[in-house]
LUMLO-562041 format. One record per residue: x, z, y of N, C-alpha, C in turn; residue number from 1. Coordinates in steps of 0.001 Angstrom, whole numbers, plus 500000, padded with zeros to 6 digits. Each point is the difference from the previous one (the first is absolute). Example, Ala and Ser with C-alpha at 12.3 -4.5 7.8 and 13.67 -1.06 7.14 Angstrom:
BEGIN
+--------+--------+--------+--------+--------+--------+--------+--------+--------+-----+
!    n.X !    n.Z !    n.Y !   ca.X !   ca.Z !   ca.Y !    c.X !    c.Z !    c.Y !   k !
+--------+--------+--------+--------+--------+--------+--------+--------+--------+-----+
! 513190 ! 507800 ! 494310 ! 499110 ! 500000 ! 501190 ! 500900 ! 500000 ! 501200 !   1 !
! 499650 ! 499280 ! 501050 ! 500820 ! 500060 ! 501190 ! 499230 ! 500730 ! 501090 !   2 !
+--------+--------+--------+--------+--------+--------+--------+--------+--------+-----+
//
This chain:
BEGIN
+--------+--------+--------+--------+--------+--------+--------+--------+--------+-----+
!    n.X !    n.Z !    n.Y !   ca.X !   ca.Z !   ca.Y !    c.X !    c.Z !    c.Y !   k !
+--------+--------+--------+--------+--------+--------+--------+--------+--------+-----+
! 351778 ! 295729 ! 632528 ! 499507 ! 500406 ! 498694 ! 500476 ! 501437 ! 499740 !   1 !
! 499079 ! 500859 ! 499603 ! 500353 ! 501395 ! 499723 ! 500755 ! 500105 ! 498675 !   2 !
! 500691 ! 501126 ! 499832 ! 500703 ! 500229 ! 498731 ! 499029 ! 499982 ! 498831 !   3 !
! 498821 ! 500608 ! 500187 ! 499010 ! 500042 ! 498918 ! 499498 ! 498598 ! 499689 !   4 !
! 499776 ! 499206 ! 501037 ! 499537 ! 498630 ! 499790 ! 501069 ! 499187 ! 499273 !   5 !
! 501256 ! 500171 ! 500403 ! 501100 ! 499288 ! 499345 ! 500069 ! 500373 ! 498515 !   6 !
! 499890 ! 501302 ! 499706 ! 500069 ! 500462 ! 498607 ! 498849 ! 499474 ! 499157 !   7 !
! 498806 ! 500054 ! 500538 ! 498819 ! 499671 ! 499196 ! 499757 ! 498508 ! 499859 !   8 !
! 500733 ! 499182 ! 500728 ! 499842 ! 498553 ! 499835 ! 501030 ! 499424 ! 499033 !   9 !
! 500795 ! 500869 ! 499365 ! 501010 ! 499521 ! 499045 ! 499398 ! 499634 ! 498652 !  10 !
! 498761 ! 500402 ! 499762 ! 499362 ! 499718 ! 498711 ! 498590 ! 499473 ! 500226 !  11 !
! 499623 ! 498986 ! 499253 ! 498636 ! 499471 ! 500119 ! 499000 ! 500832 ! 499200 !  12 !
! 500465 ! 501030 ! 499310 ! 499123 ! 500867 ! 499207 ! 499512 ! 501216 ! 500783 !  13 !
! 500444 ! 500131 ! 501242 ! 499660 ! 501152 ! 500834 ! 498601 ! 499842 ! 500574 !  14 !
! 499208 ! 501058 ! 499883 ! 498675 ! 500039 ! 500624 ! 499996 ! 501133 ! 501020 !  15 !
! 499826 ! 499637 ! 501267 ! 499957 ! 500979 ! 501079 ! 498562 ! 500403 ! 500275 !  16 !
! 499848 ! 501074 ! 500740 ! 498675 ! 500499 ! 500384 ! 499968 ! 500188 ! 501508 !  17 !
! 498823 ! 500308 ! 500500 ! 499880 ! 500305 ! 501426 ! 500827 ! 501242 ! 500314 !  18 !
! 500405 ! 500139 ! 501257 ! 500799 ! 501174 ! 500375 ! 499149 ! 501262 ! 499944 !  19 !
! 500672 ! 501128 ! 499851 ! 499344 ! 501292 ! 499878 ! 499460 ! 500436 ! 501372 !  20 !
! 498962 ! 500799 ! 499981 ! 499491 ! 500567 ! 501249 ! 500722 ! 501318 ! 500276 !  21 !
! 499975 ! 500428 ! 501245 ! 500613 ! 501289 ! 500345 ! 499325 ! 501136 ! 499243 !  22 !
! 498693 ! 499901 ! 499804 ! 499264 ! 501042 ! 499271 ! 500453 ! 500064 ! 498537 !  23 !
! 500200 ! 498834 ! 499381 ! 500484 ! 499978 ! 498614 ! 501389 ! 500627 ! 499895 !  24 !
! 500870 ! 499697 ! 500954 ! 501338 ! 500598 ! 500001 ! 499921 ! 501509 ! 500182 !  25 !
! 499115 ! 500431 ! 500860 ! 499811 ! 501435 ! 500218 ! 499531 ! 500672 ! 498708 !  26 !
! 499069 ! 499367 ! 499300 ! 499517 ! 500544 ! 498725 ! 501128 ! 500070 ! 498965 !  27 !
! 500843 ! 498982 ! 499981 ! 501113 ! 499979 ! 499052 ! 501010 ! 501109 ! 500315 !  28 !
! 500300 ! 500181 ! 501282 ! 500905 ! 501094 ! 500397 ! 499426 ! 501347 ! 499591 !  29 !
! 498693 ! 500146 ! 500178 ! 499336 ! 501258 ! 499629 ! 500105 ! 500218 ! 498491 !  30 !
! 499803 ! 498955 ! 499215 ! 500119 ! 500085 ! 498542 ! 501410 ! 500412 ! 499599 !  31 !
! 500992 ! 499399 ! 500633 ! 501397 ! 500313 ! 499678 ! 500355 ! 501414 ! 500443 !  32 !
! 499363 ! 500448 ! 501074 ! 500310 ! 501325 ! 500526 ! 501365 ! 500062 ! 500660 !  33 !
! 500607 ! 498849 ! 500197 ! 501335 ! 499898 ! 500578 ! 500095 ! 498710 ! 500796 !  34 !
! 501045 ! 499891 ! 500780 ! 500245 ! 498759 ! 500718 ! 500490 ! 498943 ! 499017 !  35 !
! 499446 ! 498811 ! 500093 ! 500386 ! 498891 ! 499120 ! 501180 ! 499240 ! 500599 !  36 !
! 500767 ! 499287 ! 499186 ! 501093 ! 499188 ! 500548 ! 499462 ! 498991 ! 501021 !  37 !
! 500663 ! 499886 ! 501134 ! 499542 ! 499111 ! 501069 ! 499890 ! 498556 ! 499526 !  38 !
! 500954 ! 499538 ! 499213 ! 499966 ! 498608 ! 499521 ! 498807 ! 499756 ! 499071 !  39 !
! 499604 ! 501013 ! 499254 ! 498811 ! 499886 ! 499148 ! 498766 ! 499837 ! 500875 !  40 !
! 499878 ! 500829 ! 501036 ! 498872 ! 499867 ! 500923 ! 500035 ! 498643 ! 500693 !  41 !
! 501187 ! 499561 ! 500415 ! 500128 ! 498685 ! 500641 ! 499528 ! 498892 ! 499064 !  42 !
! 500364 ! 500100 ! 498720 ! 499559 ! 498984 ! 499046 ! 498476 ! 499996 ! 499887 !  43 !
! 499392 ! 501189 ! 499909 ! 498544 ! 500074 ! 499882 ! 499309 ! 499439 ! 501242 !  44 !
! 500637 ! 500110 ! 501146 ! 499444 ! 499382 ! 501216 ! 500072 ! 498473 ! 499905 !  45 !
! 500954 ! 499497 ! 499228 ! 500123 ! 498558 ! 499769 ! 499001 ! 499546 ! 498933 !  46 !
! 499923 ! 500735 ! 498892 ! 499088 ! 499662 ! 498899 ! 499636 ! 501282 ! 499262 !  47 !
! 498724 ! 500274 ! 499886 ! 499549 ! 501222 ! 499316 ! 500096 ! 499806 ! 498492 !  48 !
! 501236 ! 499965 ! 499518 ! 500264 ! 499781 ! 498586 ! 500638 ! 498643 ! 499775 !  49 !
! 500511 ! 499813 ! 498792 ! 500668 ! 498755 ! 499639 ! 499823 ! 499784 ! 498509 !  50 !
! 499529 ! 498842 ! 499631 ! 499792 ! 499676 ! 498593 ! 500938 ! 498882 ! 499567 !  51 !
! 500672 ! 500229 ! 498887 ! 500789 ! 498994 ! 499291 ! 499788 ! 500341 ! 498537 !  52 !
! 499056 ! 499379 ! 499355 ! 499578 ! 500317 ! 498630 ! 499243 ! 501329 ! 499943 !  53 !
! 500401 ! 500976 ! 500786 ! 499341 ! 501307 ! 500078 ! 500228 ! 500522 ! 501410 !  54 !
! 499460 ! 501164 ! 500289 ! 500149 ! 500576 ! 501337 ! 501355 ! 500681 ! 500133 !  55 !
! 501036 ! 499228 ! 500294 ! 501306 ! 500638 ! 500131 ! 500031 ! 500918 ! 501216 !  56 !
! 499143 ! 499745 ! 500980 ! 499756 ! 500961 ! 501075 ! 498491 ! 500187 ! 500060 !  57 !
! 499539 ! 501233 ! 499747 ! 498570 ! 500293 ! 500032 ! 499448 ! 499865 ! 501412 !  58 !
! 498701 ! 499711 ! 500091 ! 499316 ! 500149 ! 501281 ! 499977 ! 501489 ! 500319 !  59 !
! 499727 ! 500354 ! 501251 ! 499964 ! 501423 ! 500355 ! 498953 ! 500735 ! 499184 !  60 !
! 498848 ! 499382 ! 499795 ! 498938 ! 500659 ! 499219 ! 500435 ! 500216 ! 498545 !  61 !
! 500641 ! 499004 ! 499402 ! 500486 ! 500150 ! 498621 ! 501097 ! 501060 ! 499903 !  62 !
! 500864 ! 500069 ! 501007 ! 501063 ! 501017 ! 500003 ! 499404 ! 501398 ! 500093 !  63 !
! 498951 ! 500151 ! 500793 ! 499337 ! 501302 ! 500113 ! 499416 ! 500396 ! 498653 !  64 !
! 499332 ! 499068 ! 499340 ! 499414 ! 500287 ! 498686 ! 501101 ! 500344 ! 498997 !  65 !
! 501054 ! 499202 ! 499952 ! 501080 ! 500213 ! 499026 ! 500685 ! 501351 ! 500211 !  66 !
! 500125 ! 500437 ! 501244 ! 500690 ! 501253 ! 500303 ! 499078 ! 501205 ! 500046 !  67 !
! 498692 ! 499797 ! 499930 ! 499045 ! 501107 ! 500090 ! 499341 ! 500338 ! 498674 !  68 !
! 500109 ! 499117 ! 499034 ! 499285 ! 500228 ! 498746 ! 500518 ! 501268 ! 499317 !  69 !
! 499107 ! 500734 ! 499405 ! 500451 ! 501212 ! 499315 ! 500838 ! 499646 ! 498772 !  70 !
! 501024 ! 500790 ! 499782 ! 500850 ! 499810 ! 498831 ! 499270 ! 500586 ! 498795 !  71 !
! 499862 ! 499211 ! 498963 ! 499299 ! 500467 ! 498806 ! 500944 ! 500800 ! 499115 !  72 !
! 499441 ! 500743 ! 499087 ! 500825 ! 500770 ! 499072 ! 500870 ! 499056 ! 499174 !  73 !
! 499453 ! 498856 ! 499599 ! 500789 ! 499031 ! 499237 ! 501239 ! 499581 ! 500788 !  74 !
! 499828 ! 499759 ! 501285 ! 501116 ! 499596 ! 500851 ! 501080 ! 501080 ! 499976 !  75 !
! 499573 ! 501251 ! 500184 ! 500948 ! 501123 ! 500008 ! 500733 ! 500150 ! 498675 !  76 !
! 499362 ! 499638 ! 498912 ! 500636 ! 500117 ! 498692 ! 500977 ! 498855 ! 499725 !  77 !
! 499791 ! 498871 ! 500647 ! 500825 ! 498824 ! 499745 ! 501163 ! 499825 ! 500975 !  78 !
! 499813 ! 500423 ! 501254 ! 500958 ! 499667 ! 501054 ! 500460 ! 501219 ! 500784 !  79 !
! 501162 ! 499851 ! 500648 ! 500475 ! 501018 ! 500928 ! 499060 ! 500025 ! 501207 !  80 !
! 500001 ! 501089 ! 500774 ! 499124 ! 500078 ! 501178 ! 500269 ! 498866 ! 500993 !  81 !
! 498942 ! 499573 ! 500675 ! 500116 ! 498922 ! 500983 ! 499709 ! 500493 ! 501416 !  82 !
! 499950 ! 501301 ! 500194 ! 499646 ! 500560 ! 501304 ! 500939 ! 499535 ! 501108 !  83 !
! 501241 ! 499722 ! 499707 ! 500953 ! 499587 ! 501019 ! 500073 ! 498505 ! 500218 !  84 !
! 499032 ! 499253 ! 499466 ! 500024 ! 498542 ! 500095 ! 498828 ! 499498 ! 500833 !  85 !
! 500235 ! 498962 ! 500814 ! 498922 ! 499338 ! 500730 ! 499964 ! 498556 ! 499525 !  86 !
! 499010 ! 499687 ! 499155 ! 499883 ! 498660 ! 499426 ! 499485 ! 499018 ! 501046 !  87 !
! 500675 ! 498853 ! 500113 ! 499551 ! 498990 ! 500954 ! 499778 ! 498640 ! 499362 !  88 !
! 500320 ! 499825 ! 498729 ! 499819 ! 498703 ! 499369 ! 500159 ! 500070 ! 498497 !  89 !
! 499716 ! 498872 ! 499351 ! 500032 ! 499958 ! 498542 ! 500433 ! 498620 ! 499539 !  90 !
! 500822 ! 499969 ! 498964 ! 500410 ! 498749 ! 499388 ! 498931 ! 499583 ! 498988 !  91 !
! 500011 ! 498755 ! 499596 ! 498989 ! 499498 ! 499065 ! 500019 ! 500734 ! 498667 !  92 !
! 501134 ! 500595 ! 499628 ! 500079 ! 500702 ! 498714 ! 499593 ! 501469 ! 500080 !  93 !
! 499570 ! 500460 ! 501166 ! 499522 ! 501376 ! 500136 ! 501004 ! 500979 ! 500572 !  94 !
! 501233 ! 499568 ! 500237 ! 500972 ! 500874 ! 500653 ! 499593 ! 500168 ! 501459 !  95 !
! 500199 ! 501200 ! 500528 ! 499584 ! 500304 ! 501365 ! 501208 ! 500088 ! 500924 !  96 !
! 499856 ! 499450 ! 501200 ! 501030 ! 500099 ! 501026 ! 499643 ! 501166 ! 500902 !  97 !
! 501022 ! 500758 ! 500423 ! 499711 ! 501174 ! 500818 ! 501129 ! 500333 ! 500961 !  98 !
! 499617 ! 500795 ! 501005 ! 500944 ! 500660 ! 500893 ! 500027 ! 501462 ! 499571 !  99 !
! 501139 ! 500667 ! 500159 ! 500067 ! 501437 ! 499713 ! 499453 ! 500773 ! 501190 ! 100 !
! 499208 ! 501016 ! 499700 ! 499532 ! 500915 ! 501041 ! 501089 ! 501048 ! 500196 ! 101 !
! 500476 ! 500101 ! 501217 ! 500986 ! 501012 ! 500339 ! 499302 ! 501106 ! 500780 ! 102 !
! 500744 ! 500926 ! 500542 ! 499406 ! 501174 ! 500643 ! 499018 ! 499638 ! 501119 ! 103 !
! 500414 ! 499129 ! 500916 ! 499149 ! 499694 ! 501152 ! 499659 ! 498516 ! 500144 ! 104 !
! 500454 ! 499202 ! 499069 ! 499760 ! 498562 ! 500121 ! 500068 ! 499359 ! 498617 ! 105 !
! 499804 ! 498716 ! 499985 ! 500130 ! 499222 ! 498771 ! 501272 ! 499169 ! 500131 ! 106 !
! 500874 ! 500083 ! 499009 ! 501271 ! 499275 ! 499983 ! 499740 ! 498498 ! 500058 ! 107 !
! 500843 ! 499259 ! 500696 ! 499793 ! 498556 ! 500140 ! 500518 ! 499200 ! 498811 ! 108 !
! 500810 ! 500608 ! 499136 ! 500485 ! 499299 ! 498805 ! 498844 ! 499740 ! 499036 ! 109 !
! 500107 ! 498935 ! 499233 ! 498950 ! 499613 ! 499057 ! 500467 ! 500312 ! 498578 ! 110 !
! 499086 ! 500564 ! 499231 ! 500259 ! 500377 ! 498613 ! 498937 ! 499364 ! 499112 ! 111 !
! 500314 ! 499895 ! 498720 ! 499012 ! 499549 ! 499022 ! 499834 ! 501106 ! 498965 ! 112 !
! 498743 ! 500253 ! 499640 ! 499688 ! 500921 ! 498906 ! 499591 ! 499125 ! 498825 ! 113 !
! 500796 ! 500064 ! 498938 ! 499702 ! 499199 ! 498809 ! 499166 ! 500853 ! 499054 ! 114 !
! 498781 ! 499545 ! 499773 ! 499058 ! 500797 ! 499209 ! 500371 ! 500068 ! 498521 ! 115 !
! 500774 ! 499036 ! 499511 ! 500346 ! 500004 ! 498579 ! 500879 ! 501189 ! 499632 ! 116 !
! 500939 ! 500342 ! 500875 ! 500929 ! 501092 ! 499681 ! 500034 ! 501090 ! 501073 ! 117 !
! 499103 ! 499933 ! 500980 ! 499880 ! 500995 ! 501067 ! 501262 ! 500101 ! 500852 ! 118 !
! 500794 ! 498938 ! 500059 ! 501196 ! 500041 ! 500838 ! 499641 ! 499628 ! 501436 ! 119 !
! 500777 ! 500506 ! 500918 ! 499834 ! 499733 ! 501423 ! 501351 ! 499528 ! 500515 ! 120 !
! 500039 ! 498784 ! 500519 ! 501266 ! 499374 ! 500351 ! 499932 ! 499447 ! 501419 ! 121 !
! 501025 ! 500280 ! 500794 ! 500078 ! 499410 ! 501331 ! 500336 ! 498522 ! 499841 ! 122 !
! 499211 ! 499147 ! 500661 ! 500227 ! 498564 ! 499853 ! 500369 ! 499314 ! 501305 ! 123 !
! 499773 ! 500661 ! 501135 ! 500363 ! 499409 ! 501293 ! 500082 ! 501101 ! 501053 ! 124 !
! 500782 ! 499732 ! 501040 ! 500149 ! 500972 ! 501075 ! 498920 ! 499875 ! 501069 ! 125 !
! 499162 ! 498965 ! 499895 ! 498927 ! 499818 ! 500978 ! 498917 ! 499105 ! 499407 ! 126 !
! 498838 ! 500031 ! 500626 ! 498897 ! 499141 ! 499572 ! 500376 ! 498528 ! 500157 ! 127 !
! 500653 ! 499655 ! 501105 ! 500391 ! 498602 ! 500222 ! 500960 ! 499523 ! 498910 ! 128 !
! 500983 ! 500829 ! 499653 ! 500956 ! 499620 ! 498950 ! 499293 ! 499850 ! 498657 ! 129 !
! 499048 ! 500887 ! 499718 ! 499235 ! 499906 ! 498752 ! 499186 ! 498708 ! 499952 ! 130 !
! 499266 ! 499706 ! 501077 ! 499169 ! 498792 ! 500008 ! 500855 ! 498743 ! 499890 ! 131 !
! 501137 ! 499999 ! 500673 ! 500890 ! 498841 ! 499907 ! 500467 ! 499802 ! 498557 ! 132 !
! 500375 ! 501082 ! 499350 ! 500444 ! 499945 ! 498601 ! 498854 ! 499537 ! 499098 ! 133 !
! 498827 ! 500572 ! 500178 ! 498855 ! 499698 ! 499141 ! 499553 ! 498545 ! 500180 ! 134 !
! 499834 ! 499590 ! 501247 ! 499464 ! 498667 ! 500274 ! 500989 ! 498884 ! 499674 ! 135 !
! 501290 ! 500309 ! 499987 ! 500999 ! 498981 ! 499658 ! 500139 ! 499825 ! 498488 ! 136 !
! 499357 ! 500897 ! 499233 ! 500096 ! 499934 ! 498550 ! 501173 ! 500784 ! 499435 ! 137 !
! 500718 ! 500723 ! 500867 ! 501163 ! 500771 ! 499542 ! 499638 ! 501367 ! 499440 ! 138 !
! 498755 ! 500430 ! 500152 ! 499598 ! 501308 ! 499480 ! 499759 ! 499885 ! 498498 ! 139 !
! 500647 ! 500860 ! 499231 ! 499838 ! 500016 ! 498552 ! 499930 ! 501450 ! 499543 ! 140 !
! 498805 ! 500473 ! 499735 ! 499785 ! 501411 ! 499661 ! 500764 ! 500433 ! 498757 ! 141 !
! 500312 ! 499084 ! 499133 ! 500642 ! 500379 ! 498738 ! 501513 ! 500051 ! 500095 ! 142 !
! 500542 ! 499537 ! 501084 ! 501458 ! 500022 ! 500160 ! 500413 ! 500774 ! 501242 ! 143 !
! 499392 ! 501146 ! 500182 ! 500344 ! 500835 ! 501159 ! 501106 ! 500960 ! 499640 ! 144 !
+--------+--------+--------+--------+--------+--------+--------+--------+--------+-----+
//
């Protein structure tokens, strides 16, 4: 049993998808403009996204859309810049999960952007640690 399979079978609320194609991964890398965390790519090869009430891990196509959409003037007036963020998922309440874009790669640590107060908080040192926390019910956005 793979680590991803072990993690995703801990909850009966998990909805998996077909694995990503190499072309989809290539498109996602192109969108990011940087190398993505290897474990993130490995997860997408296992399941192109993950749903638990919402898309806590976007499909590659949804991630491309979320990271490519033009920032509106309203967004700029309400929030700090998001240019250094690579969104990969969303909680049911609208908070976005992201990796930080660094100079030549995307950081493997997982962060949450809380839309209510525009805060950005590191919540895990890896995608696996984040999914384990989230799927076990230990993730609580309000007590970070």
